LOMIKE-385861 format. One record per residue (C-alpha): x, y, z; residue in three letters. Coordinates in steps of 0.5 Angstrom, whole numbers, padded with zeros to 4 digits, always signed. Last residue first. Layout:
BEGIN
XYZala...
This chain:
BEGIN
+0025+0048-0033arg+0027+0047-0025phe+0033+0043-0022leu+0038+0046-0026ser+0037+0053-0028lys+0033+0055-0021val+0039+0052-0017val+0045+0054-0021val+0042+0062-0020tyr+0041+0061-0013ala+0048+0058-0012leu+0050+0064-0016ala+0046+0069-0012ile+0048+0066-0005val+0056+0066-0007gln+0055+0073-0010gly+0052+0075-0003leu+0058+0071+0001asn+0063+0075-0003gln+0060+0082-0002val+0059+0081+0005leu+0066+0078+0006leu+0069+0083+0002ala+0066+0089+0006pro+0068+0086+0012leu+0075+0085+0010leu+0077+0092+0007trp+0077+0096+0013lys+0082+0091+0016tyr+0084+0095+0022glu+0077+0097+0024lys+0075+0089+0024phe+0072+0088+0030asp+0068+0082+0033trp+0064+0083+0039ile+0062+0091+0037asn+0055+0089+0037leu+0054+0090+0030gly+0060+0087+0028val+0057+0081+0031phe+0051+0082+0028ile+0053+0082+0021met+0058+0076+0021leu+0052+0072+0024val+0048+0074+0019ser+0052+0073+0013gln+0054+0066+0016phe+0047+0065+0017gly+0046+0066+0010ile+0051+0062+0008met+0048+0056+0012ala+0041+0057+0009ile+0044+0057+0002leu+0048+0050+0004leu+0041+0048+0007gly+0037+0049+0000met+0042+0046-0004leu+0042+0039+0000phe+0034+0040+0000trp+0034+0041-0008ser+0040+0035-0009trp+0035+0030-0005asn+0029+0032-0009gly+0033+0032-0016lys+0036+0025-0013his+0029+0023-0012arg+0027+0025-0019tyr+0033+0022-0022his+0031+0015-0019asp+0023+0015-0021gln+0026+0017-0028leu+0030+0011-0028gly+0025+0006-0025lys+0020+0009-0030leu+0026+0007-0036lys+0028+0000-0034ala+0020-0001-0033trp+0019+0001-0040glu+0025-0003-0042val+0022-0009-0039glu+0015-0008-0042ser+0018-0008-0049arg+0023-0014-0048val+0016-0018-0045leu+0012-0016-0051asp+0017-0019-0056ser+0018-0025-0052his+0010-0026-0052phe+0009-0024-0059lys+0015-0029-0062lys+0012-0035-0057glu+0004-0033-0059phe+0007-0034-0067asp+0011-0040-0065phe+0005-0043-0062gln+0000-0041-0068tyr+0005-0044-0073ala+0006-0050-0068asp-0002-0051-0069ser-0002-0050-0076ala+0003-0055-0077ser-0001-0060-0073asp-0007-0059-0077asp-0014-0062-0075phe-0019-0062-0079asp-0019-0070-0080pro-0020-0071-0072ser-0015-0075-0069ser-0011-0070-0066thr-0018-0067-0062ile-0021-0074-0061asp-0014-0076-0057asp-0014-0069-0053val-0021-0070-0050asn-0027-0068-0053pro-0032-0063-0048leu-0039-0066-0048ala-0037-0072-0043gln-0033-0067-0038glu-0040-0062-0038ile-0045-0068-0036thr-0040-0070-0030ala-0039-0063-0028lys-0047-0062-0027asp-0052-0059-0032ala-0056-0053-0029met
């Protein structure tokens, strides 16, 4: 194996390269310009792709939070309807004077549950 001093002696230095008759300074500048142009083009493309990826990740995170909120809302609405039915069934609440109130509340709550489930399925899942 060759040691470091031998390798350094075999390699030309900058002055040797630039003083060579085959060295073309304008070609070197053109290569540098082309490299910088491609580098900046790739840099911009990469930044655009990164922004799209972050936006997509944020979108799905927001969808997850929204679905948890809607699930909690559905549970609360169904829970209210269940408590209403249990209290009326146990005669804790009495709506005999208001014969229209209990059916109206139950139909309204059931309609809201169905409408909310429809919105969830339509907007969150394709």
